[in-house]
N, CA, C, O and CB atoms as a CASP TS submission, in Angstrom:
PFRMAT TS
TARGET T0000
AUTHOR 0000-0000-0000
METHOD Language model
MODEL 1
PARENT N/A
ATOM      1  N   UNK     1      22.515 -22.986  10.667  1.00  0.00           N
ATOM      2  CA  UNK     1      21.573 -22.891   8.845  1.00  0.00           C
ATOM      3  C   UNK     1      20.779 -22.525   7.924  1.00  0.00           C
ATOM      4  O   UNK     1      20.692 -22.000   6.815  1.00  0.00           O
ATOM      5  CB  UNK     1      21.130 -23.372   8.465  1.00  0.00           C
ATOM      6  N   UNK     2      20.036 -23.150   9.074  1.00  0.00           N
ATOM      7  CA  UNK     2      17.965 -23.518   9.443  1.00  0.00           C
ATOM      8  C   UNK     2      17.560 -21.691   9.758  1.00  0.00           C
ATOM      9  O   UNK     2      16.942 -20.913   9.032  1.00  0.00           O
ATOM     10  CB  UNK     2      17.468 -25.008  11.775  1.00  0.00           C
ATOM     11  N   UNK     3      18.048 -21.514  10.802  1.00  0.00           N
ATOM     12  CA  UNK     3      17.808 -20.456  11.528  1.00  0.00           C
ATOM     13  C   UNK     3      18.000 -18.838  10.722  1.00  0.00           C
ATOM     14  O   UNK     3      17.605 -17.693  10.945  1.00  0.00           O
ATOM     15  CB  UNK     3      18.749 -20.699  12.720  1.00  0.00           C
ATOM     16  N   UNK     4      18.823 -19.508   9.710  1.00  0.00           N
ATOM     17  CA  UNK     4      19.678 -18.303   8.619  1.00  0.00           C
ATOM     18  C   UNK     4      18.511 -18.389   7.514  1.00  0.00           C
ATOM     19  O   UNK     4      18.172 -17.568   6.661  1.00  0.00           O
ATOM     20  CB  UNK     4      21.625 -18.865   7.820  1.00  0.00           C
ATOM     21  N   UNK     5      18.006 -19.694   7.831  1.00  0.00           N
ATOM     22  CA  UNK     5      17.421 -19.539   6.271  1.00  0.00           C
ATOM     23  C   UNK     5      15.905 -18.786   6.422  1.00  0.00           C
ATOM     24  O   UNK     5      15.336 -17.855   5.853  1.00  0.00           O
ATOM     25  CB  UNK     5      17.210 -21.288   5.423  1.00  0.00           C
ATOM     26  N   UNK     6      15.565 -19.783   7.581  1.00  0.00           N
ATOM     27  CA  UNK     6      14.151 -18.430   8.444  1.00  0.00           C
ATOM     28  C   UNK     6      14.394 -17.001   8.847  1.00  0.00           C
ATOM     29  O   UNK     6      13.447 -16.463   9.422  1.00  0.00           O
ATOM     30  CB  UNK     6      13.616 -18.888  10.086  1.00  0.00           C
ATOM     31  N   UNK     7      15.645 -16.172   8.629  1.00  0.00           N
ATOM     32  CA  UNK     7      15.129 -15.021   8.912  1.00  0.00           C
ATOM     33  C   UNK     7      15.926 -14.370   7.602  1.00  0.00           C
ATOM     34  O   UNK     7      16.003 -13.145   7.699  1.00  0.00           O
ATOM     35  CB  UNK     7      15.392 -14.457  10.511  1.00  0.00           C
ATOM     36  N   UNK     8      16.312 -14.715   6.842  1.00  0.00           N
ATOM     37  CA  UNK     8      15.992 -14.526   5.298  1.00  0.00           C
ATOM     38  C   UNK     8      14.619 -13.980   4.789  1.00  0.00           C
ATOM     39  O   UNK     8      14.424 -12.875   4.282  1.00  0.00           O
ATOM     40  CB  UNK     8      16.119 -15.854   4.646  1.00  0.00           C
ATOM     41  N   UNK     9      13.666 -15.010   5.032  1.00  0.00           N
ATOM     42  CA  UNK     9      12.982 -15.775   3.878  1.00  0.00           C
ATOM     43  C   UNK     9      11.347 -14.560   5.453  1.00  0.00           C
ATOM     44  O   UNK     9      10.228 -14.102   5.221  1.00  0.00           O
ATOM     45  CB  UNK     9      13.362 -18.595   3.585  1.00  0.00           C
ATOM     46  N   UNK    10      11.987 -14.580   6.436  1.00  0.00           N
ATOM     47  CA  UNK    10      11.113 -13.657   7.111  1.00  0.00           C
ATOM     48  C   UNK    10      11.088 -12.199   6.789  1.00  0.00           C
ATOM     49  O   UNK    10      10.161 -11.460   7.120  1.00  0.00           O
ATOM     50  CB  UNK    10      11.376 -13.748   8.397  1.00  0.00           C
ATOM     51  N   UNK    11      11.835 -11.931   6.325  1.00  0.00           N
ATOM     52  CA  UNK    11      12.873 -10.812   6.192  1.00  0.00           C
ATOM     53  C   UNK    11      12.676 -10.626   4.442  1.00  0.00           C
ATOM     54  O   UNK    11      12.736  -9.410   4.255  1.00  0.00           O
ATOM     55  CB  UNK    11      14.696 -11.351   6.821  1.00  0.00           C
ATOM     56  N   UNK    12      12.493 -11.243   3.267  1.00  0.00           N
ATOM     57  CA  UNK    12      12.019 -10.878   2.430  1.00  0.00           C
ATOM     58  C   UNK    12      10.590 -11.503   2.072  1.00  0.00           C
ATOM     59  O   UNK    12      10.174 -11.524   0.914  1.00  0.00           O
ATOM     60  CB  UNK    12      12.903 -10.931   1.671  1.00  0.00           C
ATOM     61  N   UNK    13      10.207 -11.773   2.654  1.00  0.00           N
ATOM     62  CA  UNK    13       8.445 -12.514   3.105  1.00  0.00           C
ATOM     63  C   UNK    13       7.713 -11.195   3.776  1.00  0.00           C
ATOM     64  O   UNK    13       6.522 -10.889   3.716  1.00  0.00           O
ATOM     65  CB  UNK    13       8.475 -14.143   4.668  1.00  0.00           C
ATOM     66  N   UNK    14       8.831 -10.491   4.454  1.00  0.00           N
ATOM     67  CA  UNK    14       7.792  -9.307   5.850  1.00  0.00           C
ATOM     68  C   UNK    14       7.857  -8.175   5.076  1.00  0.00           C
ATOM     69  O   UNK    14       7.086  -7.280   5.423  1.00  0.00           O
ATOM     70  CB  UNK    14       8.622  -8.830   7.793  1.00  0.00           C
ATOM     71  N   UNK    15       8.878  -7.858   3.688  1.00  0.00           N
ATOM     72  CA  UNK    15       9.085  -7.219   3.421  1.00  0.00           C
ATOM     73  C   UNK    15       7.605  -6.852   2.011  1.00  0.00           C
ATOM     74  O   UNK    15       6.797  -5.945   1.813  1.00  0.00           O
ATOM     75  CB  UNK    15      10.471  -7.455   3.438  1.00  0.00           C
ATOM     76  N   UNK    16       7.972  -8.217   1.331  1.00  0.00           N
ATOM     77  CA  UNK    16       7.696  -7.659   0.501  1.00  0.00           C
ATOM     78  C   UNK    16       5.875  -7.521   0.681  1.00  0.00           C
ATOM     79  O   UNK    16       5.070  -7.087  -0.143  1.00  0.00           O
ATOM     80  CB  UNK    16       8.399  -8.327  -0.637  1.00  0.00           C
ATOM     81  N   UNK    17       5.625  -8.069   2.080  1.00  0.00           N
ATOM     82  CA  UNK    17       4.578  -7.966   2.235  1.00  0.00           C
ATOM     83  C   UNK    17       3.842  -6.086   2.755  1.00  0.00           C
ATOM     84  O   UNK    17       2.725  -5.576   2.666  1.00  0.00           O
ATOM     85  CB  UNK    17       4.518  -9.175   3.145  1.00  0.00           C
ATOM     86  N   UNK    18       4.665  -5.791   3.071  1.00  0.00           N
ATOM     87  CA  UNK    18       4.874  -4.965   3.607  1.00  0.00           C
ATOM     88  C   UNK    18       4.038  -4.070   2.317  1.00  0.00           C
ATOM     89  O   UNK    18       2.815  -3.999   2.188  1.00  0.00           O
ATOM     90  CB  UNK    18       6.346  -4.877   4.098  1.00  0.00           C
ATOM     91  N   UNK    19       4.887  -3.549   1.596  1.00  0.00           N
ATOM     92  CA  UNK    19       4.720  -3.492   0.244  1.00  0.00           C
ATOM     93  C   UNK    19       3.851  -2.798  -0.470  1.00  0.00           C
ATOM     94  O   UNK    19       3.552  -1.650  -0.799  1.00  0.00           O
ATOM     95  CB  UNK    19       4.572  -4.450  -0.100  1.00  0.00           C
ATOM     96  N   UNK    20       3.296  -4.867  -0.696  1.00  0.00           N
ATOM     97  CA  UNK    20       1.602  -5.290  -0.946  1.00  0.00           C
ATOM     98  C   UNK    20       0.716  -4.529  -0.348  1.00  0.00           C
ATOM     99  O   UNK    20      -0.133  -3.963  -1.036  1.00  0.00           O
ATOM    100  CB  UNK    20       1.155  -6.661  -0.442  1.00  0.00           C
ATOM    101  N   UNK    21       0.740  -4.381   0.941  1.00  0.00           N
ATOM    102  CA  UNK    21       0.018  -3.617   1.839  1.00  0.00           C
ATOM    103  C   UNK    21      -0.269  -2.050   1.521  1.00  0.00           C
ATOM    104  O   UNK    21      -1.326  -1.426   1.603  1.00  0.00           O
ATOM    105  CB  UNK    21       0.725  -3.745   3.052  1.00  0.00           C
ATOM    106  N   UNK    22       1.384  -1.510   1.022  1.00  0.00           N
ATOM    107  CA  UNK    22       1.423  -0.482   1.069  1.00  0.00           C
ATOM    108  C   UNK    22       0.745   0.418  -0.223  1.00  0.00           C
ATOM    109  O   UNK    22       0.469   1.602  -0.420  1.00  0.00           O
ATOM    110  CB  UNK    22       2.609  -0.396   1.367  1.00  0.00           C
ATOM    111  N   UNK    23       0.657  -0.754  -0.912  1.00  0.00           N
ATOM    112  CA  UNK    23       0.331  -0.600  -2.668  1.00  0.00           C
ATOM    113  C   UNK    23      -1.052  -0.232  -2.619  1.00  0.00           C
ATOM    114  O   UNK    23      -1.663   0.471  -3.423  1.00  0.00           O
ATOM    115  CB  UNK    23       0.513  -2.134  -3.747  1.00  0.00           C
ATOM    116  N   UNK    24      -1.712  -1.104  -0.994  1.00  0.00           N
ATOM    117  CA  UNK    24      -3.359  -1.396  -2.080  1.00  0.00           C
ATOM    118  C   UNK    24      -3.570   0.094  -1.625  1.00  0.00           C
ATOM    119  O   UNK    24      -4.695   0.323  -2.068  1.00  0.00           O
ATOM    120  CB  UNK    24      -5.047  -2.938  -1.475  1.00  0.00           C
ATOM    121  N   UNK    25      -3.114   1.321  -0.956  1.00  0.00           N
ATOM    122  CA  UNK    25      -4.021   2.042  -1.082  1.00  0.00           C
ATOM    123  C   UNK    25      -2.992   3.700  -2.207  1.00  0.00           C
ATOM    124  O   UNK    25      -3.155   4.913  -2.338  1.00  0.00           O
ATOM    125  CB  UNK    25      -4.743   2.225   0.763  1.00  0.00           C
ATOM    126  N   UNK    26      -2.098   2.719  -2.677  1.00  0.00           N
ATOM    127  CA  UNK    26      -1.727   3.877  -3.776  1.00  0.00           C
ATOM    128  C   UNK    26      -1.120   2.627  -4.608  1.00  0.00           C
ATOM    129  O   UNK    26      -0.481   1.633  -4.265  1.00  0.00           O
ATOM    130  CB  UNK    26      -0.483   5.419  -3.272  1.00  0.00           C
ATOM    131  N   UNK    27      -1.598   3.108  -5.851  1.00  0.00           N
ATOM    132  CA  UNK    27      -1.715   3.143  -7.617  1.00  0.00           C
ATOM    133  C   UNK    27       0.018   1.886  -7.145  1.00  0.00           C
ATOM    134  O   UNK    27       1.062   2.226  -6.588  1.00  0.00           O
ATOM    135  CB  UNK    27      -1.434   5.593  -8.925  1.00  0.00           C
ATOM    136  N   UNK    28      -0.311   0.795  -7.565  1.00  0.00           N
ATOM    137  CA  UNK    28       0.628  -0.030  -7.932  1.00  0.00           C
ATOM    138  C   UNK    28      -0.160  -1.657  -7.760  1.00  0.00           C
ATOM    139  O   UNK    28      -1.371  -1.865  -7.684  1.00  0.00           O
ATOM    140  CB  UNK    28       2.020   0.307  -6.965  1.00  0.00           C
ATOM    141  N   UNK    29       0.600  -2.349  -7.739  1.00  0.00           N
ATOM    142  CA  UNK    29       0.708  -3.598  -7.836  1.00  0.00           C
ATOM    143  C   UNK    29       0.239  -4.653  -6.973  1.00  0.00           C
ATOM    144  O   UNK    29       1.177  -5.135  -6.338  1.00  0.00           O
ATOM    145  CB  UNK    29       1.710  -3.708  -7.949  1.00  0.00           C
ATOM    146  N   UNK    30      -1.364  -5.419  -6.612  1.00  0.00           N
ATOM    147  CA  UNK    30      -1.585  -6.398  -5.296  1.00  0.00           C
ATOM    148  C   UNK    30      -1.590  -7.387  -5.508  1.00  0.00           C
ATOM    149  O   UNK    30      -2.320  -8.124  -4.846  1.00  0.00           O
ATOM    150  CB  UNK    30      -2.588  -6.390  -4.559  1.00  0.00           C
ATOM    151  N   UNK    31      -0.640  -7.994  -6.711  1.00  0.00           N
ATOM    152  CA  UNK    31       0.126  -9.080  -6.830  1.00  0.00           C
ATOM    153  C   UNK    31       0.974  -9.518  -5.797  1.00  0.00           C
ATOM    154  O   UNK    31       0.979 -10.719  -5.527  1.00  0.00           O
ATOM    155  CB  UNK    31       0.787  -8.941  -7.796  1.00  0.00           C
ATOM    156  N   UNK    32       1.629  -8.802  -5.230  1.00  0.00           N
ATOM    157  CA  UNK    32       3.152  -8.729  -3.894  1.00  0.00           C
ATOM    158  C   UNK    32       2.201  -9.399  -3.251  1.00  0.00           C
ATOM    159  O   UNK    32       2.659 -10.471  -2.857  1.00  0.00           O
ATOM    160  CB  UNK    32       3.982  -7.014  -2.929  1.00  0.00           C
ATOM    161  N   UNK    33       1.192  -9.268  -2.994  1.00  0.00           N
ATOM    162  CA  UNK    33       0.659  -9.979  -1.664  1.00  0.00           C
ATOM    163  C   UNK    33       0.705 -11.339  -2.089  1.00  0.00           C
ATOM    164  O   UNK    33       1.837 -11.698  -2.414  1.00  0.00           O
ATOM    165  CB  UNK    33      -0.900  -9.553  -1.120  1.00  0.00           C
ATOM    166  N   UNK    34      -0.150 -12.162  -2.179  1.00  0.00           N
ATOM    167  CA  UNK    34      -0.005 -13.480  -2.517  1.00  0.00           C
ATOM    168  C   UNK    34       1.356 -13.348  -2.835  1.00  0.00           C
ATOM    169  O   UNK    34       1.297 -12.124  -2.950  1.00  0.00           O
ATOM    170  CB  UNK    34      -0.929 -14.059  -3.593  1.00  0.00           C
ATOM    171  N   UNK    35       2.622 -13.619  -3.089  1.00  0.00           N
ATOM    172  CA  UNK    35       4.467 -13.520  -3.716  1.00  0.00           C
ATOM    173  C   UNK    35       4.804 -12.976  -2.110  1.00  0.00           C
ATOM    174  O   UNK    35       5.973 -12.809  -1.762  1.00  0.00           O
ATOM    175  CB  UNK    35       5.042 -11.909  -5.507  1.00  0.00           C
ATOM    176  N   UNK    36       4.245 -12.851  -1.655  1.00  0.00           N
ATOM    177  CA  UNK    36       4.926 -12.550  -0.109  1.00  0.00           C
ATOM    178  C   UNK    36       4.460 -13.141   1.049  1.00  0.00           C
ATOM    179  O   UNK    36       5.049 -13.045   2.126  1.00  0.00           O
ATOM    180  CB  UNK    36       4.829 -11.181   0.295  1.00  0.00           C
ATOM    181  N   UNK    37       3.117 -13.934   0.827  1.00  0.00           N
ATOM    182  CA  UNK    37       2.878 -14.950   1.757  1.00  0.00           C
ATOM    183  C   UNK    37       2.984 -16.281   1.239  1.00  0.00           C
ATOM    184  O   UNK    37       2.986 -17.306   1.920  1.00  0.00           O
ATOM    185  CB  UNK    37       1.657 -14.793   2.317  1.00  0.00           C
ATOM    186  N   UNK    38       3.097 -16.183  -0.360  1.00  0.00           N
ATOM    187  CA  UNK    38       3.642 -17.956  -0.422  1.00  0.00           C
ATOM    188  C   UNK    38       5.160 -18.093  -0.244  1.00  0.00           C
ATOM    189  O   UNK    38       5.762 -19.157  -0.388  1.00  0.00           O
ATOM    190  CB  UNK    38       3.319 -18.777  -2.078  1.00  0.00           C
ATOM    191  N   UNK    39       5.980 -16.390   0.231  1.00  0.00           N
ATOM    192  CA  UNK    39       7.190 -16.554   0.728  1.00  0.00           C
ATOM    193  C   UNK    39       7.645 -17.404   1.667  1.00  0.00           C
ATOM    194  O   UNK    39       8.480 -18.303   1.761  1.00  0.00           O
ATOM    195  CB  UNK    39       7.474 -15.658   1.059  1.00  0.00           C
ATOM    196  N   UNK    40       6.359 -16.513   2.747  1.00  0.00           N
ATOM    197  CA  UNK    40       6.337 -16.632   4.228  1.00  0.00           C
ATOM    198  C   UNK    40       5.823 -18.239   4.563  1.00  0.00           C
ATOM    199  O   UNK    40       5.808 -18.783   5.667  1.00  0.00           O
ATOM    200  CB  UNK    40       5.237 -15.391   4.904  1.00  0.00           C
ATOM    201  N   UNK    41       5.570 -18.590   3.760  1.00  0.00           N
ATOM    202  CA  UNK    41       4.055 -19.872   4.048  1.00  0.00           C
ATOM    203  C   UNK    41       5.402 -20.994   3.630  1.00  0.00           C
ATOM    204  O   UNK    41       5.003 -22.109   3.296  1.00  0.00           O
ATOM    205  CB  UNK    41       1.966 -19.851   2.441  1.00  0.00           C
ATOM    206  N   UNK    42       7.015 -20.786   3.621  1.00  0.00           N
ATOM    207  CA  UNK    42       7.767 -21.727   2.978  1.00  0.00           C
ATOM    208  C   UNK    42       8.286 -22.037   5.092  1.00  0.00           C
ATOM    209  O   UNK    42       8.815 -23.031   5.591  1.00  0.00           O
ATOM    210  CB  UNK    42       9.189 -20.972   1.320  1.00  0.00           C
ATOM    211  N   UNK    43       7.838 -20.746   5.769  1.00  0.00           N
ATOM    212  CA  UNK    43       8.369 -21.656   6.961  1.00  0.00           C
ATOM    213  C   UNK    43       7.746 -20.917   8.678  1.00  0.00           C
ATOM    214  O   UNK    43       8.173 -20.792   9.826  1.00  0.00           O
ATOM    215  CB  UNK    43      10.431 -21.609   6.811  1.00  0.00           C
ATOM    216  N   UNK    44       6.280 -20.533   7.734  1.00  0.00           N
ATOM    217  CA  UNK    44       5.125 -20.252   9.104  1.00  0.00           C
ATOM    218  C   UNK    44       3.451 -20.827   8.347  1.00  0.00           C
ATOM    219  O   UNK    44       2.870 -20.473   7.320  1.00  0.00           O
ATOM    220  CB  UNK    44       5.039 -17.936   9.631  1.00  0.00           C
ATOM    221  N   UNK    45       3.097 -21.851   9.431  1.00  0.00           N
ATOM    222  CA  UNK    45       2.058 -22.253   9.490  1.00  0.00           C
ATOM    223  C   UNK    45       0.520 -20.571   8.874  1.00  0.00           C
ATOM    224  O   UNK    45      -0.537 -20.792   8.283  1.00  0.00           O
ATOM    225  CB  UNK    45       2.214 -22.965  11.234  1.00  0.00           C
ATOM    226  N   UNK    46       0.806 -19.800   9.122  1.00  0.00           N
ATOM    227  CA  UNK    46      -0.452 -18.485   9.560  1.00  0.00           C
ATOM    228  C   UNK    46      -0.202 -18.263   8.001  1.00  0.00           C
ATOM    229  O   UNK    46      -1.207 -18.303   7.290  1.00  0.00           O
ATOM    230  CB  UNK    46      -0.050 -16.780  11.005  1.00  0.00           C
ATOM    231  N   UNK    47       1.033 -18.032   7.392  1.00  0.00           N
ATOM    232  CA  UNK    47       0.718 -17.639   5.885  1.00  0.00           C
ATOM    233  C   UNK    47       0.229 -18.893   4.871  1.00  0.00           C
ATOM    234  O   UNK    47       0.038 -18.761   3.662  1.00  0.00           O
ATOM    235  CB  UNK    47       2.138 -16.980   5.236  1.00  0.00           C
ATOM    236  N   UNK    48       0.067 -20.162   5.655  1.00  0.00           N
ATOM    237  CA  UNK    48       0.097 -21.117   4.269  1.00  0.00           C
ATOM    238  C   UNK    48      -1.808 -20.708   3.826  1.00  0.00           C
ATOM    239  O   UNK    48      -2.339 -20.630   2.718  1.00  0.00           O
ATOM    240  CB  UNK    48       0.569 -23.427   4.774  1.00  0.00           C
ATOM    241  N   UNK    49      -2.536 -20.486   5.537  1.00  0.00           N
ATOM    242  CA  UNK    49      -3.805 -20.698   5.607  1.00  0.00           C
ATOM    243  C   UNK    49      -4.090 -19.613   4.964  1.00  0.00           C
ATOM    244  O   UNK    49      -5.056 -19.748   4.212  1.00  0.00           O
ATOM    245  CB  UNK    49      -4.408 -20.918   6.833  1.00  0.00           C
ATOM    246  N   UNK    50      -3.378 -18.082   4.980  1.00  0.00           N
ATOM    247  CA  UNK    50      -3.680 -17.194   4.506  1.00  0.00           C
ATOM    248  C   UNK    50      -3.382 -17.492   2.787  1.00  0.00           C
ATOM    249  O   UNK    50      -4.235 -17.047   2.020  1.00  0.00           O
ATOM    250  CB  UNK    50      -3.042 -16.144   5.267  1.00  0.00           C
ATOM    251  N   UNK    51      -2.079 -18.303   2.133  1.00  0.00           N
ATOM    252  CA  UNK    51      -2.066 -18.685   0.802  1.00  0.00           C
ATOM    253  C   UNK    51      -3.292 -18.903   0.505  1.00  0.00           C
ATOM    254  O   UNK    51      -3.826 -18.189  -0.343  1.00  0.00           O
ATOM    255  CB  UNK    51      -1.294 -19.738   0.481  1.00  0.00           C
ATOM    256  N   UNK    52      -4.289 -20.344   1.385  1.00  0.00           N
ATOM    257  CA  UNK    52      -5.340 -21.149   0.030  1.00  0.00           C
ATOM    258  C   UNK    52      -6.515 -20.096   0.489  1.00  0.00           C
ATOM    259  O   UNK    52      -7.671 -20.421   0.217  1.00  0.00           O
ATOM    260  CB  UNK    52      -5.916 -23.385   0.207  1.00  0.00           C
ATOM    261  N   UNK    53      -6.294 -18.904   1.144  1.00  0.00           N
ATOM    262  CA  UNK    53      -6.960 -17.853   0.928  1.00  0.00           C
ATOM    263  C   UNK    53      -7.188 -17.075   0.103  1.00  0.00           C
ATOM    264  O   UNK    53      -8.260 -16.649  -0.327  1.00  0.00           O
ATOM    265  CB  UNK    53      -6.808 -17.384   1.414  1.00  0.00           C
ATOM    266  N   UNK    54      -5.503 -16.719  -0.318  1.00  0.00           N
ATOM    267  CA  UNK    54      -5.871 -15.635  -1.399  1.00  0.00           C
ATOM    268  C   UNK    54      -6.061 -16.659  -3.541  1.00  0.00           C
ATOM    269  O   UNK    54      -6.350 -16.478  -4.724  1.00  0.00           O
ATOM    270  CB  UNK    54      -3.980 -14.125  -1.194  1.00  0.00           C
ATOM    271  N   UNK    55      -5.562 -17.734  -2.421  1.00  0.00           N
ATOM    272  CA  UNK    55      -6.196 -18.684  -4.169  1.00  0.00           C
ATOM    273  C   UNK    55      -7.207 -18.451  -4.211  1.00  0.00           C
ATOM    274  O   UNK    55      -7.474 -17.834  -5.242  1.00  0.00           O
ATOM    275  CB  UNK    55      -6.270 -20.364  -4.494  1.00  0.00           C
ATOM    276  N   UNK    56      -8.401 -18.700  -3.299  1.00  0.00           N
ATOM    277  CA  UNK    56      -9.494 -19.244  -3.284  1.00  0.00           C
ATOM    278  C   UNK    56     -10.209 -17.766  -4.065  1.00  0.00           C
ATOM    279  O   UNK    56     -11.058 -18.007  -4.922  1.00  0.00           O
ATOM    280  CB  UNK    56      -9.962 -19.849  -1.685  1.00  0.00           C
ATOM    281  N   UNK    57      -9.962 -16.636  -3.854  1.00  0.00           N
ATOM    282  CA  UNK    57      -9.975 -15.072  -3.722  1.00  0.00           C
ATOM    283  C   UNK    57      -8.881 -15.357  -5.545  1.00  0.00           C
ATOM    284  O   UNK    57      -8.077 -14.462  -5.804  1.00  0.00           O
ATOM    285  CB  UNK    57      -8.934 -14.098  -1.666  1.00  0.00           C
ATOM    286  N   UNK    58      -8.899 -15.558  -5.717  1.00  0.00           N
ATOM    287  CA  UNK    58      -7.792 -15.141  -7.159  1.00  0.00           C
ATOM    288  C   UNK    58      -8.565 -16.897  -8.037  1.00  0.00           C
ATOM    289  O   UNK    58      -7.806 -17.411  -8.858  1.00  0.00           O
ATOM    290  CB  UNK    58      -5.055 -15.172  -6.557  1.00  0.00           C
ATOM    291  N   UNK    59      -9.326 -17.300  -7.904  1.00  0.00           N
ATOM    292  CA  UNK    59      -9.619 -18.615  -8.757  1.00  0.00           C
ATOM    293  C   UNK    59     -10.954 -17.506  -8.951  1.00  0.00           C
ATOM    294  O   UNK    59     -11.205 -17.252 -10.129  1.00  0.00           O
ATOM    295  CB  UNK    59      -9.764 -20.593  -7.925  1.00  0.00           C
ATOM    296  N   UNK    60     -11.900 -16.769  -7.832  1.00  0.00           N
ATOM    297  CA  UNK    60     -13.389 -16.569  -8.019  1.00  0.00           C
ATOM    298  C   UNK    60     -12.948 -15.308  -8.899  1.00  0.00           C
ATOM    299  O   UNK    60     -13.551 -15.311  -9.972  1.00  0.00           O
ATOM    300  CB  UNK    60     -14.507 -16.326  -6.504  1.00  0.00           C
ATOM    301  N   UNK    61     -12.075 -14.238  -8.752  1.00  0.00           N
ATOM    302  CA  UNK    61     -12.596 -13.372  -9.345  1.00  0.00           C
ATOM    303  C   UNK    61     -11.468 -13.523 -10.844  1.00  0.00           C
ATOM    304  O   UNK    61     -11.385 -12.520 -11.553  1.00  0.00           O
ATOM    305  CB  UNK    61     -12.692 -11.953  -8.348  1.00  0.00           C
ATOM    306  N   UNK    62     -10.519 -14.993 -11.311  1.00  0.00           N
ATOM    307  CA  UNK    62     -10.782 -15.009 -12.300  1.00  0.00           C
ATOM    308  C   UNK    62     -11.780 -15.829 -13.091  1.00  0.00           C
ATOM    309  O   UNK    62     -11.628 -16.176 -14.263  1.00  0.00           O
ATOM    310  CB  UNK    62      -9.926 -15.028 -12.552  1.00  0.00           C
ATOM    311  N   UNK    63     -12.525 -16.022 -12.537  1.00  0.00           N
ATOM    312  CA  UNK    63     -13.591 -16.621 -12.967  1.00  0.00           C
ATOM    313  C   UNK    63     -14.654 -15.875 -13.607  1.00  0.00           C
ATOM    314  O   UNK    63     -15.115 -15.834 -14.748  1.00  0.00           O
ATOM    315  CB  UNK    63     -14.033 -17.232 -12.030  1.00  0.00           C
ATOM    316  N   UNK    64     -14.925 -15.226 -12.367  1.00  0.00           N
ATOM    317  CA  UNK    64     -15.847 -13.574 -13.071  1.00  0.00           C
ATOM    318  C   UNK    64     -15.172 -13.148 -14.150  1.00  0.00           C
ATOM    319  O   UNK    64     -15.836 -12.998 -15.175  1.00  0.00           O
ATOM    320  CB  UNK    64     -15.873 -12.009 -12.009  1.00  0.00           C
ATOM    321  N   UNK    65     -13.730 -12.856 -14.193  1.00  0.00           N
ATOM    322  CA  UNK    65     -13.583 -11.572 -15.740  1.00  0.00           C
ATOM    323  C   UNK    65     -13.696 -12.902 -16.497  1.00  0.00           C
ATOM    324  O   UNK    65     -13.707 -12.375 -17.609  1.00  0.00           O
ATOM    325  CB  UNK    65     -11.674 -10.290 -16.181  1.00  0.00           C
ATOM    326  N   UNK    66     -13.798 -14.341 -16.796  1.00  0.00           N
ATOM    327  CA  UNK    66     -13.885 -14.832 -17.621  1.00  0.00           C
ATOM    328  C   UNK    66     -14.970 -15.133 -18.168  1.00  0.00           C
ATOM    329  O   UNK    66     -15.051 -15.776 -19.215  1.00  0.00           O
ATOM    330  CB  UNK    66     -13.359 -15.443 -17.498  1.00  0.00           C
ATOM    331  N   UNK    67     -16.275 -14.536 -17.274  1.00  0.00           N
ATOM    332  CA  UNK    67     -17.899 -14.359 -17.461  1.00  0.00           C
ATOM    333  C   UNK    67     -17.810 -13.171 -17.984  1.00  0.00           C
ATOM    334  O   UNK    67     -18.281 -13.136 -19.121  1.00  0.00           O
ATOM    335  CB  UNK    67     -18.945 -14.396 -16.152  1.00  0.00           C
ATOM    336  N   UNK    68     -17.339 -12.058 -17.553  1.00  0.00           N
ATOM    337  CA  UNK    68     -16.995 -10.664 -18.294  1.00  0.00           C
ATOM    338  C   UNK    68     -16.949 -10.709 -19.537  1.00  0.00           C
ATOM    339  O   UNK    68     -17.877 -10.528 -20.325  1.00  0.00           O
ATOM    340  CB  UNK    68     -15.795 -10.077 -17.996  1.00  0.00           C
ATOM    341  N   UNK    69     -15.511 -11.033 -19.822  1.00  0.00           N
ATOM    342  CA  UNK    69     -15.532 -10.818 -21.361  1.00  0.00           C
ATOM    343  C   UNK    69     -15.743 -12.002 -21.921  1.00  0.00           C
ATOM    344  O   UNK    69     -14.750 -12.176 -22.627  1.00  0.00           O
ATOM    345  CB  UNK    69     -14.298 -10.238 -21.973  1.00  0.00           C
ATOM    346  N   UNK    70     -16.888 -13.502 -22.096  1.00  0.00           N
ATOM    347  CA  UNK    70     -17.158 -13.804 -22.607  1.00  0.00           C
ATOM    348  C   UNK    70     -18.617 -12.709 -22.909  1.00  0.00           C
ATOM    349  O   UNK    70     -18.814 -12.167 -23.997  1.00  0.00           O
ATOM    350  CB  UNK    70     -16.901 -14.953 -22.306  1.00  0.00           C
ATOM    351  N   UNK    71     -19.276 -12.598 -22.031  1.00  0.00           N
ATOM    352  CA  UNK    71     -20.280 -11.689 -22.165  1.00  0.00           C
ATOM    353  C   UNK    71     -20.345 -10.363 -23.051  1.00  0.00           C
ATOM    354  O   UNK    71     -21.364  -9.992 -23.633  1.00  0.00           O
ATOM    355  CB  UNK    71     -20.449 -11.376 -21.021  1.00  0.00           C
ATOM    356  N   UNK    72     -18.910  -9.591 -23.076  1.00  0.00           N
ATOM    357  CA  UNK    72     -18.498  -8.913 -23.641  1.00  0.00           C
ATOM    358  C   UNK    72     -18.026  -8.949 -25.271  1.00  0.00           C
ATOM    359  O   UNK    72     -17.795  -8.027 -26.053  1.00  0.00           O
ATOM    360  CB  UNK    72     -17.863  -8.746 -22.884  1.00  0.00           C
ATOM    361  N   UNK    73     -17.979 -10.631 -25.460  1.00  0.00           N
ATOM    362  CA  UNK    73     -17.652 -10.856 -26.725  1.00  0.00           C
ATOM    363  C   UNK    73     -18.367 -10.815 -27.146  1.00  0.00           C
ATOM    364  O   UNK    73     -18.172 -10.488 -28.317  1.00  0.00           O
ATOM    365  CB  UNK    73     -17.166 -11.613 -27.129  1.00  0.00           C
ATOM    366  N   UNK    74     -19.936 -11.069 -26.765  1.00  0.00           N
ATOM    367  CA  UNK    74     -21.203 -11.939 -27.649  1.00  0.00           C
ATOM    368  C   UNK    74     -21.762 -10.502 -27.726  1.00  0.00           C
ATOM    369  O   UNK    74     -22.675 -10.626 -28.543  1.00  0.00           O
ATOM    370  CB  UNK    74     -22.398 -13.441 -26.766  1.00  0.00           C
ATOM    371  N   UNK    75     -21.748  -9.829 -27.525  1.00  0.00           N
ATOM    372  CA  UNK    75     -22.511  -7.779 -27.335  1.00  0.00           C
ATOM    373  C   UNK    75     -21.811  -7.615 -28.731  1.00  0.00           C
ATOM    374  O   UNK    75     -21.844  -6.532 -29.315  1.00  0.00           O
ATOM    375  CB  UNK    75     -21.638  -6.159 -25.563  1.00  0.00           C
TER
END
């Protein structure tokens, strides 16, 4: 049962990760990448590390967007 769970998580997370990588080059949403990593992080330590990196990057970009919006509103 545990190996079946790992296989399912690997297939779903791996597929989403592949689609996310494809969407980097093609028009599409890149938000699939953190979702795929979060799914893979349920079973793999390497994915957990990348989820933390993605969280830091998303937090940083969110702060920059907040600053940009505030700057535009002042004008």
